[in-house]
TIVOZA-794229 format. One record per residue (C-alpha): residue number from 1; x, y, z. Coordinates in steps of 0.2 Angstrom, whole numbers. Layout:
seq=NUM	X=X	Y=Y	Z=Z
...
This chain:
seq=1	X=0	Y=0	Z=0
seq=2	X=5	Y=18	Z=-1
seq=3	X=10	Y=30	Z=13
seq=4	X=-1	Y=46	Z=10
seq=5	X=7	Y=62	Z=17
seq=6	X=-6	Y=76	Z=20
seq=7	X=-4	Y=92	Z=29
seq=8	X=-4	Y=111	Z=28
seq=9	X=7	Y=122	Z=17
seq=10	X=25	Y=121	Z=24
seq=11	X=23	Y=105	Z=34
seq=12	X=37	Y=97	Z=24
seq=13	X=27	Y=83	Z=14
seq=14	X=38	Y=84	Z=-1
seq=15	X=55	Y=86	Z=6
seq=16	X=52	Y=73	Z=20
seq=17	X=43	Y=61	Z=8
seq=18	X=58	Y=61	Z=-4
seq=19	X=70	Y=57	Z=10
seq=20	X=59	Y=43	Z=17
seq=21	X=57	Y=35	Z=0
seq=22	X=75	Y=36	Z=-4
seq=23	X=79	Y=27	Z=13
seq=24	X=67	Y=14	Z=9
seq=25	X=72	Y=12	Z=-9
seq=26	X=54	Y=14	Z=-15
seq=27	X=46	Y=27	Z=-27
seq=28	X=41	Y=44	Z=-22
seq=29	X=26	Y=53	Z=-30
seq=30	X=23	Y=71	Z=-28
seq=31	X=5	Y=75	Z=-34
seq=32	X=9	Y=93	Z=-38
seq=33	X=24	Y=87	Z=-49
seq=34	X=12	Y=75	Z=-58
seq=35	X=-1	Y=90	Z=-61
seq=36	X=13	Y=101	Z=-68
seq=37	X=19	Y=87	Z=-79
seq=38	X=2	Y=83	Z=-86
seq=39	X=-2	Y=102	Z=-89
seq=40	X=15	Y=106	Z=-96
seq=41	X=17	Y=122	Z=-85
seq=42	X=19	Y=126	Z=-66
seq=43	X=5	Y=127	Z=-54
seq=44	X=5	Y=146	Z=-52
seq=45	X=3	Y=147	Z=-71
seq=46	X=-12	Y=135	Z=-70
seq=47	X=-20	Y=146	Z=-57
seq=48	X=-17	Y=161	Z=-68
seq=49	X=-25	Y=154	Z=-84
seq=50	X=-38	Y=142	Z=-77
seq=51	X=-41	Y=148	Z=-59
seq=52	X=-43	Y=138	Z=-44
seq=53	X=-57	Y=128	Z=-51
seq=54	X=-47	Y=123	Z=-66
seq=55	X=-32	Y=118	Z=-55
seq=56	X=-44	Y=107	Z=-44
seq=57	X=-51	Y=98	Z=-59
seq=58	X=-33	Y=94	Z=-64
seq=59	X=-29	Y=89	Z=-46
seq=60	X=-44	Y=77	Z=-46
seq=61	X=-38	Y=68	Z=-62
seq=62	X=-21	Y=67	Z=-55
seq=63	X=-27	Y=59	Z=-39
seq=64	X=-37	Y=46	Z=-49
seq=65	X=-22	Y=42	Z=-60
seq=66	X=-10	Y=40	Z=-45
seq=67	X=-22	Y=29	Z=-36
seq=68	X=-25	Y=18	Z=-51
seq=69	X=-6	Y=17	Z=-55
seq=70	X=-3	Y=12	Z=-37
seq=71	X=-16	Y=-2	Z=-37
seq=72	X=-9	Y=-9	Z=-54
seq=73	X=9	Y=-9	Z=-47
seq=74	X=3	Y=-17	Z=-30
seq=75	X=-8	Y=-30	Z=-39
seq=76	X=5	Y=-34	Z=-52
seq=77	X=18	Y=-37	Z=-39
seq=78	X=6	Y=-49	Z=-30
seq=79	X=1	Y=-57	Z=-46
seq=80	X=-17	Y=-52	Z=-44
seq=81	X=-30	Y=-41	Z=-53
seq=82	X=-33	Y=-24	Z=-45
seq=83	X=-47	Y=-25	Z=-33
seq=84	X=-63	Y=-14	Z=-33
seq=85	X=-65	Y=-4	Z=-17
seq=86	X=-79	Y=-11	Z=-6
seq=87	X=-86	Y=-2	Z=9
seq=88	X=-81	Y=-8	Z=27
seq=89	X=-66	Y=-14	Z=36
seq=90	X=-56	Y=-28	Z=28
seq=91	X=-58	Y=-22	Z=10
seq=92	X=-42	Y=-22	Z=0
seq=93	X=-33	Y=-35	Z=10
seq=94	X=-15	Y=-28	Z=6
seq=95	X=-19	Y=-14	Z=18
seq=96	X=-19	Y=-26	Z=32
seq=97	X=-1	Y=-32	Z=28
seq=98	X=7	Y=-15	Z=32
seq=99	X=20	Y=-16	Z=18
seq=100	X=23	Y=2	Z=10
seq=101	X=26	Y=2	Z=-9
seq=102	X=26	Y=21	Z=-12
seq=103	X=27	Y=37	Z=-3
seq=104	X=14	Y=49	Z=-10
seq=105	X=14	Y=68	Z=-5
seq=106	X=-2	Y=78	Z=-9
seq=107	X=-5	Y=96	Z=-10
seq=108	X=-11	Y=105	Z=5
seq=109	X=-29	Y=108	Z=-1
seq=110	X=-31	Y=91	Z=-11
seq=111	X=-40	Y=83	Z=4
seq=112	X=-54	Y=96	Z=4
seq=113	X=-62	Y=87	Z=-10
seq=114	X=-72	Y=72	Z=-3
seq=115	X=-69	Y=62	Z=-18
seq=116	X=-50	Y=64	Z=-17
seq=117	X=-50	Y=59	Z=1
seq=118	X=-60	Y=44	Z=-2
seq=119	X=-48	Y=38	Z=-16
seq=120	X=-32	Y=43	Z=-7
seq=121	X=-37	Y=37	Z=11
seq=122	X=-42	Y=20	Z=5
seq=123	X=-26	Y=18	Z=-5
seq=124	X=-15	Y=17	Z=9
seq=125	X=-10	Y=23	Z=26
seq=126	X=-13	Y=42	Z=29
seq=127	X=0	Y=52	Z=39
seq=128	X=-5	Y=70	Z=44
seq=129	X=10	Y=81	Z=46
seq=130	X=7	Y=96	Z=57
seq=131	X=17	Y=110	Z=64
seq=132	X=13	Y=127	Z=73
seq=133	X=8	Y=141	Z=62
seq=134	X=24	Y=151	Z=66
seq=135	X=34	Y=136	Z=60
seq=136	X=24	Y=135	Z=44
seq=137	X=26	Y=153	Z=40
seq=138	X=44	Y=153	Z=43
seq=139	X=46	Y=139	Z=30
seq=140	X=34	Y=147	Z=18
seq=141	X=44	Y=163	Z=17
seq=142	X=58	Y=155	Z=8
seq=143	X=47	Y=144	Z=-3
seq=144	X=42	Y=146	Z=-21
seq=145	X=26	Y=156	Z=-23
seq=146	X=10	Y=149	Z=-17
seq=147	X=-5	Y=154	Z=-27
seq=148	X=-17	Y=154	Z=-13
seq=149	X=-5	Y=165	Z=-2
seq=150	X=-1	Y=177	Z=-15
seq=151	X=-6	Y=196	Z=-12
seq=152	X=-14	Y=193	Z=5
seq=153	X=-9	Y=193	Z=23
seq=154	X=0	Y=176	Z=24
seq=155	X=-4	Y=174	Z=43
seq=156	X=-22	Y=178	Z=42
seq=157	X=-24	Y=167	Z=27
seq=158	X=-15	Y=152	Z=35
seq=159	X=-25	Y=153	Z=51
seq=160	X=-41	Y=153	Z=40
seq=161	X=-34	Y=138	Z=30
seq=162	X=-29	Y=128	Z=46
seq=163	X=-46	Y=131	Z=54
seq=164	X=-56	Y=126	Z=39
seq=165	X=-46	Y=111	Z=35
seq=166	X=-42	Y=105	Z=53
seq=167	X=-56	Y=92	Z=52
seq=168	X=-48	Y=83	Z=37
seq=169	X=-30	Y=84	Z=42
seq=170	X=-35	Y=77	Z=59
seq=171	X=-42	Y=61	Z=50
seq=172	X=-24	Y=55	Z=47
seq=173	X=-12	Y=48	Z=59
seq=174	X=-3	Y=63	Z=67
seq=175	X=15	Y=66	Z=65
seq=176	X=24	Y=81	Z=73
seq=177	X=32	Y=91	Z=58
seq=178	X=41	Y=104	Z=68
seq=179	X=60	Y=104	Z=69
seq=180	X=73	Y=98	Z=57
seq=181	X=69	Y=88	Z=41
seq=182	X=80	Y=73	Z=47
seq=183	X=69	Y=72	Z=63
seq=184	X=53	Y=73	Z=53
seq=185	X=58	Y=59	Z=42
seq=186	X=63	Y=49	Z=57
seq=187	X=46	Y=52	Z=65
seq=188	X=37	Y=47	Z=48
seq=189	X=48	Y=31	Z=48
seq=190	X=43	Y=27	Z=66
seq=191	X=25	Y=29	Z=63
seq=192	X=25	Y=18	Z=48
seq=193	X=34	Y=4	Z=58
seq=194	X=19	Y=4	Z=70
seq=195	X=3	Y=-6	Z=68
seq=196	X=-9	Y=3	Z=56
seq=197	X=-26	Y=8	Z=62
seq=198	X=-41	Y=-2	Z=56
seq=199	X=-54	Y=5	Z=44
seq=200	X=-53	Y=22	Z=35
seq=201	X=-56	Y=38	Z=44
seq=202	X=-62	Y=53	Z=33
seq=203	X=-66	Y=67	Z=45
seq=204	X=-62	Y=70	Z=63
seq=205	X=-67	Y=87	Z=72
seq=206	X=-68	Y=94	Z=89
seq=207	X=-84	Y=105	Z=89
seq=208	X=-94	Y=115	Z=102
seq=209	X=-107	Y=101	Z=101
seq=210	X=-94	Y=87	Z=103
seq=211	X=-82	Y=77	Z=93
seq=212	X=-88	Y=72	Z=76
seq=213	X=-80	Y=58	Z=66
seq=214	X=-84	Y=50	Z=49
seq=215	X=-76	Y=35	Z=42
seq=216	X=-78	Y=19	Z=33
seq=217	X=-76	Y=3	Z=44
seq=218	X=-68	Y=13	Z=58
seq=219	X=-81	Y=13	Z=71
seq=220	X=-72	Y=3	Z=84
seq=221	X=-56	Y=13	Z=85
seq=222	X=-65	Y=30	Z=85
seq=223	X=-77	Y=23	Z=99
seq=224	X=-62	Y=18	Z=109
seq=225	X=-54	Y=35	Z=107
seq=226	X=-70	Y=44	Z=113
seq=227	X=-71	Y=32	Z=128
seq=228	X=-53	Y=35	Z=132
seq=229	X=-56	Y=53	Z=132
seq=230	X=-69	Y=51	Z=145
seq=231	X=-57	Y=39	Z=156
seq=232	X=-72	Y=27	Z=155
seq=233	X=-71	Y=10	Z=164
seq=234	X=-89	Y=5	Z=164
seq=235	X=-102	Y=9	Z=150
seq=236	X=-120	Y=6	Z=146
seq=237	X=-123	Y=1	Z=128
seq=238	X=-141	Y=5	Z=123
seq=239	X=-147	Y=-3	Z=107
seq=240	X=-162	Y=-11	Z=98
seq=241	X=-163	Y=-29	Z=91
seq=242	X=-159	Y=-26	Z=73
seq=243	X=-144	Y=-14	Z=76
seq=244	X=-138	Y=-25	Z=90
seq=245	X=-138	Y=-40	Z=79
seq=246	X=-129	Y=-31	Z=64
seq=247	X=-117	Y=-20	Z=74
seq=248	X=-120	Y=-18	Z=92
seq=249	X=-115	Y=-35	Z=98
seq=250	X=-99	Y=-35	Z=89
seq=251	X=-94	Y=-18	Z=96
seq=252	X=-99	Y=-22	Z=113
seq=253	X=-89	Y=-38	Z=113
seq=254	X=-74	Y=-28	Z=107
seq=255	X=-76	Y=-15	Z=121
seq=256	X=-76	Y=-29	Z=133
seq=257	X=-61	Y=-37	Z=126
seq=258	X=-53	Y=-19	Z=128
seq=259	X=-55	Y=-21	Z=147
seq=260	X=-71	Y=-11	Z=149
seq=261	X=-86	Y=-16	Z=160
seq=262	X=-101	Y=-16	Z=147
seq=263	X=-119	Y=-16	Z=153
seq=264	X=-130	Y=-20	Z=138
seq=265	X=-148	Y=-13	Z=138
seq=266	X=-159	Y=-17	Z=123
seq=267	X=-174	Y=-6	Z=118
seq=268	X=-189	Y=-10	Z=107
seq=269	X=-187	Y=-6	Z=88
seq=270	X=-192	Y=11	Z=81
seq=271	X=-204	Y=23	Z=89
seq=272	X=-210	Y=10	Z=102
seq=273	X=-194	Y=14	Z=111
seq=274	X=-200	Y=32	Z=114
seq=275	X=-214	Y=29	Z=125
seq=276	X=-215	Y=35	Z=143
seq=277	X=-215	Y=16	Z=149
seq=278	X=-200	Y=11	Z=139
seq=279	X=-190	Y=26	Z=145
seq=280	X=-195	Y=22	Z=163
seq=281	X=-189	Y=4	Z=161
seq=282	X=-173	Y=10	Z=153
seq=283	X=-168	Y=22	Z=167
seq=284	X=-173	Y=9	Z=180
seq=285	X=-162	Y=-4	Z=172
seq=286	X=-148	Y=9	Z=173
seq=287	X=-151	Y=11	Z=192
seq=288	X=-152	Y=-7	Z=195
seq=289	X=-135	Y=-9	Z=186
seq=290	X=-129	Y=5	Z=198
seq=291	X=-122	Y=15	Z=184
seq=292	X=-114	Y=31	Z=190
seq=293	X=-113	Y=49	Z=184
seq=294	X=-97	Y=46	Z=175
seq=295	X=-102	Y=30	Z=166
seq=296	X=-106	Y=35	Z=148
seq=297	X=-121	Y=29	Z=138
seq=298	X=-116	Y=22	Z=120
seq=299	X=-131	Y=23	Z=109
seq=300	X=-130	Y=11	Z=94
seq=301	X=-144	Y=12	Z=82
seq=302	X=-156	Y=24	Z=72
seq=303	X=-165	Y=40	Z=76
seq=304	X=-178	Y=34	Z=88
seq=305	X=-165	Y=24	Z=98
seq=306	X=-154	Y=39	Z=99
seq=307	X=-169	Y=50	Z=105
seq=308	X=-173	Y=39	Z=120
seq=309	X=-155	Y=35	Z=124
seq=310	X=-151	Y=53	Z=124
seq=311	X=-165	Y=58	Z=135
seq=312	X=-160	Y=45	Z=147
seq=313	X=-142	Y=52	Z=147
seq=314	X=-149	Y=69	Z=150
seq=315	X=-160	Y=65	Z=164
seq=316	X=-152	Y=50	Z=173
seq=317	X=-143	Y=56	Z=188
seq=318	X=-146	Y=74	Z=181
seq=319	X=-135	Y=70	Z=166
seq=320	X=-122	Y=57	Z=161
seq=321	X=-110	Y=57	Z=146
seq=322	X=-117	Y=51	Z=129
seq=323	X=-109	Y=44	Z=113
seq=324	X=-119	Y=41	Z=98
seq=325	X=-115	Y=27	Z=85
seq=326	X=-128	Y=30	Z=72
seq=327	X=-131	Y=15	Z=61
seq=328	X=-145	Y=22	Z=49
seq=329	X=-143	Y=36	Z=36
seq=330	X=-156	Y=48	Z=43
seq=331	X=-147	Y=47	Z=60
seq=332	X=-129	Y=49	Z=53
seq=333	X=-134	Y=64	Z=42
seq=334	X=-146	Y=72	Z=55
seq=335	X=-154	Y=65	Z=71
seq=336	X=-138	Y=60	Z=80
seq=337	X=-131	Y=77	Z=78
seq=338	X=-137	Y=92	Z=88
seq=339	X=-141	Y=87	Z=105
seq=340	X=-160	Y=86	Z=104
seq=341	X=-167	Y=71	Z=114
seq=342	X=-186	Y=67	Z=116
seq=343	X=-199	Y=54	Z=120
seq=344	X=-217	Y=54	Z=115
seq=345	X=-233	Y=56	Z=125
seq=346	X=-251	Y=53	Z=118
seq=347	X=-254	Y=72	Z=115
seq=348	X=-239	Y=72	Z=103
seq=349	X=-222	Y=67	Z=97
seq=350	X=-206	Y=74	Z=105
seq=351	X=-216	Y=85	Z=117
seq=352	X=-205	Y=79	Z=132
seq=353	X=-186	Y=80	Z=130
seq=354	X=-170	Y=90	Z=133
seq=355	X=-155	Y=97	Z=125
seq=356	X=-140	Y=86	Z=129
seq=357	X=-125	Y=86	Z=118
seq=358	X=-116	Y=70	Z=115
seq=359	X=-97	Y=69	Z=119
seq=360	X=-95	Y=61	Z=102
seq=361	X=-104	Y=56	Z=86
seq=362	X=-95	Y=41	Z=78
seq=363	X=-103	Y=39	Z=60
seq=364	X=-97	Y=24	Z=51
seq=365	X=-104	Y=23	Z=33
seq=366	X=-100	Y=5	Z=32
seq=367	X=-115	Y=2	Z=43
seq=368	X=-127	Y=9	Z=30
seq=369	X=-124	Y=-5	Z=18
seq=370	X=-135	Y=-16	Z=29
seq=371	X=-150	Y=-5	Z=27
seq=372	X=-165	Y=-9	Z=17
seq=373	X=-166	Y=1	Z=1
seq=374	X=-182	Y=10	Z=7
seq=375	X=-173	Y=17	Z=22
seq=376	X=-159	Y=24	Z=12
seq=377	X=-171	Y=31	Z=0
seq=378	X=-182	Y=39	Z=14
seq=379	X=-167	Y=47	Z=22
seq=380	X=-164	Y=57	Z=5
seq=381	X=-179	Y=67	Z=10
seq=382	X=-168	Y=75	Z=24
seq=383	X=-153	Y=76	Z=12
seq=384	X=-164	Y=86	Z=0
seq=385	X=-169	Y=97	Z=14
seq=386	X=-150	Y=101	Z=17
seq=387	X=-148	Y=105	Z=-2
seq=388	X=-163	Y=116	Z=-2
seq=389	X=-155	Y=126	Z=13
seq=390	X=-142	Y=132	Z=0
seq=391	X=-128	Y=119	Z=-2
seq=392	X=-125	Y=119	Z=-21
seq=393	X=-112	Y=105	Z=-20
seq=394	X=-125	Y=94	Z=-11
seq=395	X=-138	Y=99	Z=-24
seq=396	X=-126	Y=93	Z=-38
seq=397	X=-121	Y=77	Z=-29
seq=398	X=-140	Y=72	Z=-27
seq=399	X=-144	Y=77	Z=-45
seq=400	X=-130	Y=65	Z=-51
seq=401	X=-131	Y=51	Z=-38
seq=402	X=-149	Y=51	Z=-30
seq=403	X=-153	Y=34	Z=-38
seq=404	X=-137	Y=25	Z=-33
seq=405	X=-137	Y=33	Z=-15
seq=406	X=-154	Y=24	Z=-13
seq=407	X=-149	Y=8	Z=-21
seq=408	X=-132	Y=8	Z=-11
seq=409	X=-119	Y=-3	Z=-19
seq=410	X=-111	Y=9	Z=-32
seq=411	X=-113	Y=24	Z=-20
seq=412	X=-102	Y=15	Z=-7
seq=413	X=-89	Y=10	Z=-19
seq=414	X=-88	Y=28	Z=-27
seq=415	X=-88	Y=37	Z=-11
seq=416	X=-104	Y=46	Z=-15
seq=417	X=-112	Y=39	Z=1
seq=418	X=-98	Y=45	Z=12
seq=419	X=-99	Y=62	Z=4
seq=420	X=-117	Y=63	Z=7
seq=421	X=-115	Y=59	Z=25
seq=422	X=-101	Y=72	Z=27
seq=423	X=-110	Y=86	Z=18
seq=424	X=-126	Y=84	Z=27
seq=425	X=-118	Y=81	Z=44
seq=426	X=-106	Y=96	Z=43
seq=427	X=-120	Y=107	Z=38
seq=428	X=-130	Y=103	Z=54
seq=429	X=-114	Y=104	Z=65
seq=430	X=-112	Y=122	Z=59
seq=431	X=-130	Y=127	Z=61
seq=432	X=-132	Y=119	Z=78
seq=433	X=-115	Y=125	Z=85
seq=434	X=-122	Y=143	Z=81
seq=435	X=-139	Y=140	Z=90
seq=436	X=-138	Y=125	Z=101
seq=437	X=-156	Y=128	Z=109
seq=438	X=-165	Y=133	Z=93
seq=439	X=-167	Y=151	Z=98
seq=440	X=-163	Y=158	Z=81
seq=441	X=-155	Y=151	Z=65
seq=442	X=-157	Y=132	Z=70
seq=443	X=-176	Y=133	Z=65
seq=444	X=-171	Y=132	Z=47
seq=445	X=-168	Y=114	Z=49
seq=446	X=-187	Y=111	Z=50
seq=447	X=-189	Y=114	Z=32
seq=448	X=-202	Y=102	Z=26
seq=449	X=-206	Y=96	Z=44
seq=450	X=-221	Y=106	Z=48
seq=451	X=-232	Y=97	Z=35
seq=452	X=-221	Y=82	Z=36
seq=453	X=-224	Y=79	Z=54
seq=454	X=-242	Y=81	Z=52
seq=455	X=-242	Y=68	Z=38
seq=456	X=-233	Y=56	Z=49
seq=457	X=-246	Y=59	Z=63
seq=458	X=-261	Y=57	Z=51
seq=459	X=-254	Y=40	Z=45
seq=460	X=-253	Y=34	Z=63
seq=461	X=-234	Y=33	Z=62
seq=462	X=-235	Y=16	Z=54
seq=463	X=-236	Y=17	Z=35
seq=464	X=-224	Y=31	Z=31
seq=465	X=-205	Y=33	Z=36
seq=466	X=-200	Y=50	Z=43
seq=467	X=-189	Y=55	Z=27
seq=468	X=-204	Y=50	Z=16
seq=469	X=-215	Y=62	Z=26
seq=470	X=-202	Y=76	Z=25
seq=471	X=-202	Y=74	Z=6
seq=472	X=-221	Y=77	Z=6
seq=473	X=-218	Y=91	Z=18
seq=474	X=-205	Y=99	Z=6
seq=475	X=-217	Y=99	Z=-8
seq=476	X=-230	Y=107	Z=3
seq=477	X=-217	Y=120	Z=8
seq=478	X=-214	Y=124	Z=-10
seq=479	X=-232	Y=127	Z=-13
seq=480	X=-234	Y=138	Z=2
seq=481	X=-218	Y=148	Z=-3
seq=482	X=-225	Y=150	Z=-21
seq=483	X=-242	Y=156	Z=-13
seq=484	X=-232	Y=169	Z=-3
seq=485	X=-221	Y=174	Z=-18
seq=486	X=-205	Y=169	Z=-9
seq=487	X=-201	Y=153	Z=-19
seq=488	X=-196	Y=156	Z=-37
seq=489	X=-204	Y=143	Z=-50
seq=490	X=-186	Y=138	Z=-56
seq=491	X=-181	Y=134	Z=-38
seq=492	X=-197	Y=124	Z=-35
seq=493	X=-194	Y=114	Z=-51
seq=494	X=-176	Y=110	Z=-46
seq=495	X=-181	Y=104	Z=-29
seq=496	X=-195	Y=94	Z=-37
seq=497	X=-182	Y=86	Z=-48
seq=498	X=-172	Y=80	Z=-33
seq=499	X=-188	Y=72	Z=-26
seq=500	X=-191	Y=63	Z=-43
seq=501	X=-173	Y=58	Z=-44
seq=502	X=-174	Y=50	Z=-27
seq=503	X=-191	Y=42	Z=-30
seq=504	X=-199	Y=51	Z=-15
seq=505	X=-217	Y=59	Z=-13
seq=506	X=-221	Y=53	Z=-31
seq=507	X=-238	Y=45	Z=-24
seq=508	X=-250	Y=52	Z=-12
seq=509	X=-247	Y=47	Z=6
seq=510	X=-265	Y=42	Z=8
seq=511	X=-270	Y=53	Z=22
seq=512	X=-284	Y=66	Z=23
seq=513	X=-282	Y=85	Z=23
seq=514	X=-292	Y=87	Z=38
seq=515	X=-281	Y=75	Z=48
seq=516	X=-266	Y=84	Z=42
seq=517	X=-273	Y=101	Z=47
seq=518	X=-278	Y=95	Z=64
seq=519	X=-260	Y=88	Z=68
seq=520	X=-252	Y=104	Z=60
seq=521	X=-261	Y=115	Z=73
seq=522	X=-251	Y=105	Z=87
seq=523	X=-234	Y=109	Z=78
seq=524	X=-221	Y=113	Z=91
seq=525	X=-214	Y=128	Z=81
seq=526	X=-228	Y=139	Z=85
seq=527	X=-223	Y=156	Z=93
seq=528	X=-236	Y=169	Z=99
seq=529	X=-250	Y=158	Z=93
seq=530	X=-243	Y=158	Z=75
seq=531	X=-234	Y=144	Z=66
seq=532	X=-217	Y=148	Z=60
seq=533	X=-215	Y=142	Z=42
seq=534	X=-198	Y=138	Z=34
seq=535	X=-200	Y=142	Z=15
seq=536	X=-188	Y=140	Z=1
seq=537	X=-181	Y=155	Z=-8
seq=538	X=-170	Y=157	Z=-24
seq=539	X=-154	Y=152	Z=-14
seq=540	X=-159	Y=146	Z=3
seq=541	X=-174	Y=148	Z=15
seq=542	X=-184	Y=161	Z=25
seq=543	X=-194	Y=159	Z=41
seq=544	X=-211	Y=167	Z=40
seq=545	X=-225	Y=168	Z=53
seq=546	X=-238	Y=178	Z=42
seq=547	X=-244	Y=164	Z=31
seq=548	X=-262	Y=166	Z=26
seq=549	X=-275	Y=151	Z=28
seq=550	X=-277	Y=149	Z=9
seq=551	X=-258	Y=147	Z=7
seq=552	X=-258	Y=134	Z=20
seq=553	X=-272	Y=124	Z=12
seq=554	X=-262	Y=125	Z=-5
seq=555	X=-247	Y=118	Z=4
seq=556	X=-257	Y=104	Z=12
seq=557	X=-265	Y=100	Z=-5
seq=558	X=-249	Y=99	Z=-14
seq=559	X=-241	Y=88	Z=-1
seq=560	X=-255	Y=76	Z=-2
seq=561	X=-256	Y=75	Z=-21
seq=562	X=-241	Y=66	Z=-26
seq=563	X=-230	Y=71	Z=-41
seq=564	X=-243	Y=67	Z=-54
seq=565	X=-257	Y=75	Z=-44
seq=566	X=-246	Y=91	Z=-41
seq=567	X=-242	Y=93	Z=-59
seq=568	X=-225	Y=101	Z=-58
seq=569	X=-224	Y=119	Z=-64
seq=570	X=-243	Y=119	Z=-66
seq=571	X=-245	Y=116	Z=-48
seq=572	X=-233	Y=129	Z=-43
seq=573	X=-243	Y=142	Z=-53
seq=574	X=-260	Y=136	Z=-45
seq=575	X=-251	Y=138	Z=-28
seq=576	X=-247	Y=156	Z=-32
seq=577	X=-265	Y=159	Z=-38
seq=578	X=-272	Y=151	Z=-22
seq=579	X=-262	Y=161	Z=-10
seq=580	X=-259	Y=179	Z=-6
seq=581	X=-244	Y=181	Z=-18
seq=582	X=-232	Y=195	Z=-14
seq=583	X=-245	Y=201	Z=-2
seq=584	X=-241	Y=187	Z=10
seq=585	X=-227	Y=198	Z=15
seq=586	X=-220	Y=185	Z=14
seq=587	X=-194	Y=95	Z=66
seq=588	X=-183	Y=91	Z=72
seq=589	X=-179	Y=74	Z=63
seq=590	X=-186	Y=61	Z=73
seq=591	X=-193	Y=45	Z=68
seq=592	X=-211	Y=39	Z=70
seq=593	X=-221	Y=41	Z=86
seq=594	X=-225	Y=26	Z=97
seq=595	X=-241	Y=15	Z=95
seq=596	X=-235	Y=-2	Z=100
seq=597	X=-230	Y=-6	Z=118
seq=598	X=-212	Y=-5	Z=123
seq=599	X=-203	Y=-22	Z=123
seq=600	X=-192	Y=-29	Z=137
seq=601	X=-175	Y=-23	Z=141
seq=602	X=-161	Y=-36	Z=142
């Protein structure tokens, strides 16, 4: 396998990489050199003639070519065909052998692109070279011109780059890059002689709302890392039967083998875990097990399981540490992040809860390969919501890959699934970090959820998945926005195109308008007696509380019509006619509410 050297400008990737490769007698590949050779001109000239976008396009091509060449060399030496990437730990068996065939140094900004990271980080062992900003600046002063540092305050720009890219640099194995070149080369050699980590880490970030990690087959090492940070000796693993069978039992056994005292508590499946009775049995089981305030809860499962485990963590002994290991797509991109916890009561869903931020969220995209296609497809309703908030890169990803993301296999191999999880999850991190208790900006995350939650309730929380309901709610929000004159027709059509590409909300949900209207009146986003609507605009969303009744009815009608009944652009025009037009002055992602009794806790 390759040793991939990443790090900020001035960290010594090229110089140290050449020295280590020479010592080992193996090839050295400098990705910037490969780009210049292919272009026939230096990188500053590429930036001047093609801009950063042109350079990044050439960089992506160079990454793909470099990885393919490495695979061919490796498999040729082993007498085998190049293997296709497969998601999860254990793919590409040569990774486990630890032999380094090449040293590859990549540009400082190369790993910003999720596709580059997916290819490079799966191709070998990733070492992240890091040094203090003053050291980096001292080295950069005598270096050749750096296009992104030219004509600006180098220190301010460098600080900004380090802050922006820290979560990607931190995914690699850290190597201290300060000091002399000979010392750096020795530290790289020392790191390469140690046992390589299992799985592939893609992102690791310390945020105001806890540590967030995203990887492929790396749940166990990242979970152990999070627990080590808590100095945990005894933990409660809370899961549900399916997630326990597929993932939880293996992780719990590994935690026990690592010397931790593991208490296992199994909850009912889905929204049945969120009843008052099921919650009471959970916290009583914790008390019987004599769990103490410093003993963390590790929640392994989907959104409903995370809700009740989080509420137990928030309330047992007035608060214990919580770690989420989300195993469903909707949980990884949305519900596990943000600190909202809740259970349901007969009067409504999520009406009893607390804000309780997890210490860590460990998202392993490999677990998503076990999901039924319908669950992955439904989760795209939440992903489309994030795109509609204004993420153009996510919009493009969904337009290209919606079908494969639902079906799964190709999206795992290409890295599209990992990119989807990262873009959605990070968008939520940034929104929630700025508004942890939903006092202001966080409300935008409820786009599509007002009518969506009402559709779920009208269906009895049985026949429709949460993401499916959100998709119907998004169509309703488009109609309300058109009626109020805030949603341009072309934006509505583009979002409708995503719904169609994902295969969501194409048929009526089979509930009545009166039932949806009744449940909409109980929506928890009311303030001052008026419902606050999140409505799409040309490039994002706006929150309005002055939506007239006829616009609401237009939204409900569109949400319940299905794609064929909504009629695309024609329905948009009808929604505008039905509402007040310009005179209009302009949930939380939680799975289905409980109807079945809670099962036993073991």
